[in-house]
C-alpha positions as CSV (number, residue, x, y, z in Angstrom):
1,M,132.2,118.8,135.3
2,I,132.2,115.0,136.9
3,G,133.5,116.6,140.1
4,T,130.7,119.9,140.0
5,M,127.8,116.9,139.8
6,K,129.3,114.7,142.4
7,G,129.6,118.0,144.5
8,T,125.9,119.1,143.8
9,L,124.6,115.2,144.3
10,R,126.8,115.1,147.8
11,F,125.5,118.6,148.6
12,S,121.5,117.4,148.1
13,F,121.8,114.3,149.8
14,L,123.1,116.0,153.0
15,R,120.2,118.5,152.5
16,K,117.5,115.5,152.6
17,L,119.4,113.9,155.6
18,S,118.9,117.1,157.5
19,T,115.4,117.7,156.5
20,V,114.4,114.0,157.6
21,A,116.3,114.8,161.1
22,E,114.3,118.2,161.5
23,K,111.2,115.9,161.0
24,C,112.2,113.6,163.5
25,A,113.0,115.9,165.7
26,E,109.2,117.5,165.8
27,H,108.2,114.4,167.3
28,K,110.8,114.8,170.3
29,P,110.5,116.9,173.5
30,A,111.8,120.5,173.0
31,H,114.5,120.5,176.0
32,I,115.8,117.5,177.8
33,A,118.2,118.8,180.5
34,V,121.6,117.1,180.5
35,L,122.9,115.0,183.3
36,A,120.3,116.1,185.6
37,E,120.4,112.9,187.8
38,E,124.0,113.6,188.3
39,A,123.8,117.4,188.8
40,L,121.1,116.8,191.3
41,H,123.3,114.2,193.1
42,Y,126.4,116.7,193.6
43,L,124.1,119.7,194.4
44,K,122.3,117.6,197.0
45,P,119.7,120.1,197.3
46,E,117.9,120.4,201.1
47,K,114.8,121.9,202.4
48,D,114.8,126.0,202.7
49,Q,118.2,126.5,200.8
50,V,118.6,129.0,198.2
51,I,120.3,127.6,195.0
52,L,121.1,129.9,191.8
53,D,120.7,128.4,188.4
54,M,123.1,130.3,186.2
55,T,121.9,129.4,182.7
56,F,118.3,128.6,183.3
57,G,117.4,128.3,179.7
58,A,114.2,125.8,179.6
59,G,114.0,125.5,183.2
60,G,115.0,121.6,183.0
61,H,117.5,121.4,185.8
62,S,115.7,124.1,187.7
63,R,112.4,121.9,188.0
64,R,114.3,119.1,188.8
65,I,115.9,121.2,191.9
66,L,112.1,122.6,193.0
67,E,110.8,118.9,192.7
68,S,113.7,117.9,195.0
69,A,113.1,119.3,198.3
70,P,110.5,121.5,199.6
71,N,110.8,125.5,200.1
72,I,113.8,125.7,198.2
73,K,114.4,129.6,197.0
74,L,115.4,129.4,193.3
75,L,117.2,132.5,191.8
76,A,116.6,131.8,188.1
77,L,119.0,134.0,185.9
78,D,119.5,134.0,182.1
79,R,120.4,136.3,179.7
80,D,117.7,135.3,176.7
81,P,114.4,137.1,177.2
82,T,112.3,133.5,175.9
83,A,114.2,132.0,178.8
84,F,113.3,134.7,181.4
85,Q,109.6,134.2,180.1
86,Y,109.8,130.6,181.0
87,A,111.1,131.5,184.4
88,Q,108.5,133.7,184.9
89,K,105.8,130.8,184.1
90,L,107.9,128.5,186.7
91,S,107.7,131.1,189.2
92,E,103.6,131.3,189.0
93,E,103.9,127.4,189.6
94,Y,106.1,127.7,192.7
95,P,104.8,131.2,194.3
96,H,107.4,132.8,196.3
97,Q,109.9,130.2,195.6
98,V,111.2,131.1,192.3
99,T,113.0,134.7,191.2
100,P,113.4,135.2,187.8
101,L,116.5,137.1,186.8
102,L,117.2,138.5,183.2
103,G,120.7,139.3,182.4
104,C,124.4,137.7,181.7
105,F,126.5,136.8,184.3
106,S,128.4,140.3,184.4
107,E,125.2,142.0,185.1
108,L,124.6,139.3,188.0
109,P,125.8,141.5,190.9
110,N,123.1,144.6,190.6
111,L,120.5,141.8,190.1
112,L,121.5,140.0,193.1
113,K,121.8,143.5,195.0
114,A,118.3,144.7,193.8
115,E,117.1,141.3,195.6
116,S,118.7,141.7,198.6
117,V,120.9,138.7,198.1
118,K,124.5,139.0,199.7
119,Q,127.7,137.7,199.2
120,N,128.4,134.2,200.7
121,S,124.7,133.7,201.1
122,I,124.0,130.7,198.5
123,D,123.8,127.2,199.1
124,S,124.3,126.0,195.7
125,I,125.1,127.0,192.1
126,I,124.5,125.4,188.6
127,F,126.0,126.0,185.3
128,D,125.1,124.6,182.4
129,F,127.1,126.0,179.6
130,G,126.6,126.9,175.8
131,C,123.7,127.3,173.7
132,S,120.3,125.9,174.8
133,S,117.9,123.4,172.5
134,M,115.8,126.0,172.6
135,Q,118.1,128.5,170.9
136,F,119.0,125.8,168.5
137,D,115.7,124.9,167.5
138,E,114.4,128.4,166.6
139,A,115.8,129.1,163.1
140,E,115.2,133.0,163.7
141,R,117.8,133.0,166.3
142,G,120.2,132.2,163.9
143,F,122.5,129.3,165.8
144,S,122.0,126.2,163.8
145,V,123.6,125.3,160.8
146,S,121.0,123.3,159.6
147,K,118.0,125.7,159.9
148,N,117.9,128.8,157.7
149,G,117.5,132.1,159.3
150,P,118.9,135.4,160.0
151,L,122.4,135.2,160.9
152,D,122.1,136.6,164.4
153,M,123.6,134.3,167.1
154,R,122.9,137.0,169.9
155,M,121.7,135.0,173.3
156,D,120.4,138.3,174.3
157,G,118.3,138.4,171.5
158,N,117.1,142.5,170.9
159,R,117.3,142.9,174.6
160,C,120.7,144.8,173.6
161,P,119.9,146.2,170.2
162,D,123.2,147.8,169.9
163,S,125.3,144.6,170.3
164,P,126.5,143.1,167.0
165,T,125.1,140.0,165.4
166,A,127.1,137.6,163.7
167,S,126.5,138.8,160.2
168,D,127.8,142.5,161.7
169,V,131.1,140.9,162.2
170,L,131.5,139.4,159.1
171,A,130.7,142.4,157.5
172,K,133.3,144.7,159.4
173,A,136.0,142.2,160.5
174,S,139.1,142.2,158.8
175,E,140.3,138.8,157.3
176,E,142.9,138.1,159.9
177,D,140.4,139.1,162.5
178,I,138.0,136.6,161.3
179,Y,140.7,133.9,161.0
180,K,141.6,134.5,164.4
181,I,138.2,133.9,165.4
182,I,137.6,131.1,163.4
183,K,140.6,129.4,164.7
184,Y,140.6,130.1,168.5
185,Y,136.9,130.0,169.2
186,G,136.1,127.2,166.5
187,E,139.3,125.3,166.8
188,E,139.2,124.8,163.0
189,K,142.2,123.8,160.8
190,Q,140.5,125.0,157.7
191,A,140.1,128.7,159.2
192,R,142.6,130.7,156.7
193,K,140.6,129.6,153.5
194,I,137.1,130.1,155.3
195,A,138.2,133.8,156.2
196,R,139.5,134.4,153.0
197,A,136.2,133.0,151.3
198,I,134.5,135.3,153.7
199,I,136.2,138.7,152.8
200,D,136.2,137.4,149.1
201,A,132.3,137.2,149.2
202,R,131.7,140.2,151.0
203,Y,133.6,142.2,147.8
204,L,131.6,139.9,145.0
205,F,128.6,140.6,146.0
206,K,126.9,141.0,149.6
207,K,126.9,141.0,152.9
208,L,126.5,137.5,154.5
209,T,122.7,137.6,156.3
210,T,121.5,134.2,156.3
211,T,122.7,130.9,158.1
212,E,122.2,129.2,154.7
213,E,124.3,131.2,152.9
214,L,127.5,131.0,155.5
215,A,127.0,127.5,155.6
216,D,126.9,127.4,151.9
217,L,129.8,129.3,151.5
218,V,132.0,127.1,153.8
219,E,130.9,124.2,152.5
220,S,132.3,125.9,149.3
221,V,135.8,126.0,150.5
222,C,135.8,122.8,152.3
223,T,134.6,120.3,149.8
224,E,137.0,117.3,150.6
225,D,136.5,117.7,154.5
226,F,134.5,114.7,155.8
227,R,133.5,115.3,159.8
228,F,131.9,113.3,161.9
229,D,131.0,113.8,165.6
230,K,131.4,111.4,168.6
231,L,128.5,109.0,167.6
232,Q,130.4,109.0,164.1
233,R,127.4,110.8,162.7
234,R,128.1,113.3,159.6
235,T,128.3,117.0,160.7
236,H,128.0,120.2,158.9
237,V,131.9,121.2,157.6
238,A,130.5,125.0,159.1
239,T,129.9,123.8,162.5
240,K,132.6,125.0,164.3
241,T,132.9,128.4,162.3
242,F,129.3,128.6,163.6
243,Q,130.5,127.9,167.2
244,A,133.2,130.3,166.6
245,L,131.2,133.4,165.7
246,R,128.7,132.6,168.4
247,I,131.1,132.3,171.2
248,F,132.7,135.8,169.9
249,V,129.2,137.4,169.4
250,N,128.2,136.5,172.7
251,N,131.5,137.1,174.6
252,E,131.0,133.5,176.2
253,L,134.5,132.7,177.5
254,N,134.9,136.0,179.2
255,E,131.3,135.8,180.7
256,I,132.3,132.0,181.9
257,N,135.5,133.0,183.7
258,Y,133.6,136.0,185.3
259,G,130.7,134.1,186.2
260,L,132.7,131.4,188.1
261,I,134.6,134.1,189.9
262,L,130.9,135.5,191.3
263,A,129.9,131.9,192.0
264,H,133.0,131.8,194.4
265,R,131.8,135.1,195.8
266,Y,128.1,134.4,196.3
267,L,128.4,130.7,197.7
268,K,128.7,130.1,201.4
269,I,131.8,128.3,202.7
270,G,130.7,124.5,202.5
271,G,128.4,125.6,199.2
272,R,128.5,123.4,196.0
273,I,129.2,124.2,192.6
274,V,127.9,121.9,189.6
275,T,129.3,122.7,186.1
276,I,127.9,121.3,182.9
277,T,130.3,122.0,179.8
278,F,130.1,121.0,176.0
279,Q,133.4,121.9,174.4
280,S,136.9,122.3,175.4
281,L,137.2,125.8,175.4
282,E,134.6,125.9,178.3
283,D,136.0,123.2,180.2
284,T,139.7,124.4,180.0
285,I,138.1,127.5,182.0
286,V,136.4,125.6,184.6
287,K,139.1,123.0,185.1
288,R,141.5,126.2,185.8
289,H,139.0,127.8,188.4
290,L,138.4,124.5,190.3
291,S,142.1,123.7,190.6
292,G,143.2,127.3,191.3
293,N,145.5,127.4,188.2
294,L,144.5,130.5,186.9
295,I,146.9,132.2,184.8
296,E,146.6,135.7,182.9
297,N,144.0,136.1,180.6
298,T,143.0,132.6,181.4
299,A,139.6,133.0,179.6
300,N,140.5,133.8,176.5
301,P,143.5,132.6,174.3
302,L,143.3,135.8,172.3
303,P,144.7,139.3,172.4
304,L,142.2,141.6,173.4
305,K,141.5,142.8,170.0
306,Y,140.1,139.5,169.0
307,S,138.6,138.8,172.4
308,S,134.9,140.1,171.5
309,H,133.3,143.6,171.2
310,M,133.8,144.0,175.0
311,N,135.8,142.3,177.7
312,V,134.7,141.1,181.3
313,G,136.7,140.4,184.2
314,N,138.3,142.3,187.4
315,E,142.1,141.5,188.1
316,E,142.2,141.7,192.0
317,L,139.5,139.2,192.3
318,I,141.3,136.7,190.0
319,E,144.2,137.3,192.1
320,D,142.2,136.4,195.1
321,L,141.3,132.6,193.3
322,M,145.1,131.9,192.7
323,D,145.1,129.5,195.4
324,P,142.9,126.4,195.4
325,N,139.2,127.4,196.9
326,W,137.7,124.3,196.1
327,K,137.5,120.8,196.9
328,L,136.4,118.5,193.8
329,L,133.6,116.0,194.8
330,H,134.5,113.5,192.2
331,K,138.0,111.9,190.9
332,H,137.3,111.8,187.2
333,V,134.9,113.9,185.5
334,I,131.2,113.5,185.1
335,V,129.7,112.3,181.4
336,P,126.3,111.1,180.4
337,K,125.6,107.0,180.3
338,Y,125.3,105.4,177.1
339,E,121.3,105.7,177.6
340,E,121.0,109.2,177.9
341,V,123.3,109.8,175.1
342,E,120.8,107.3,173.1
343,N,118.0,109.5,173.9
344,N,119.7,112.8,173.6
345,P,122.2,112.8,171.3
346,R,122.8,116.7,172.0
347,S,124.2,115.3,175.8
348,R,127.3,113.4,174.0
349,S,130.2,116.1,174.6
350,A,128.7,117.2,177.9
351,K,131.3,117.1,181.0
352,L,130.0,117.8,184.6
353,R,132.5,118.6,187.5
354,A,131.5,119.5,190.7
355,A,133.1,120.9,193.9
356,V,132.8,122.4,197.5
357,K,133.9,125.9,198.3
358,V,136.6,125.6,201.3
359,K,137.7,129.1,201.5
């Protein structure tokens, strides 16, 4: 009885903390571009260059690029329809300079073909991987563990209505599949217990349909697990489970792998690439590409049956990249300065890598 009361009080306390944090967040800018100064330093935008922003988001990096030099031609790609609308607004501010593109990395070749953009013709490319601030901040998108909304997590929104949501995955996948997803994509130590609880919930009451239901379920089986982020702030025990489902639903690792292949194909010799990652799975793929250390199935540590509802890649293209095709522009990985982390805590895990295409 006492244990139950302690658990209830702890849960109530965490909820109050979450509410306070949300109210504070309302008075902060909706989006802050991470490592913006460093990205510009390595991109070195110049007059009349063609630059591709592969992850436009709310346009923070793109705007800085456009302001840095005259008459830059910016290609703004994003799979999120909301981000595409932001890109369209930016194109109105910069007539004849911004070309909004709606699609994921694997759709890029067709999108560029429609704009008459050829391979080996782009001066610089920037990637800002992961979920954008605006996606986390909108409860109805289902990305945030602290905001209750439908358990969706599709970055494409309703652009691809037949693609499964996170709720669909948890309703249809086997216990072993769910375990693999959470373990490998979330790097979650309690993956087995969480997968078992999800299956039990499926048969006991109903399909998990909201973020709050999933967060509460994970918390109920990880009662003695206290976690902290790099700033030593308490984090929700379901954070890694949410990350795993998001990566799976959006086929993120395969898309990142293929996106980097395409970046090499479309950059000029001497063209620059800048990548910003936020977790180890993303960063591992980037490191392997920039070092030429590609291995079979580098995009995914999982058998294909667990990789996602679709797979993206091209074996011939990967073979071409086995030799180093990049020269790194820095010795050590670039991370945010203390002041940036203080002003924008979401930047705390960011890592920037930059390179030049040499062949």
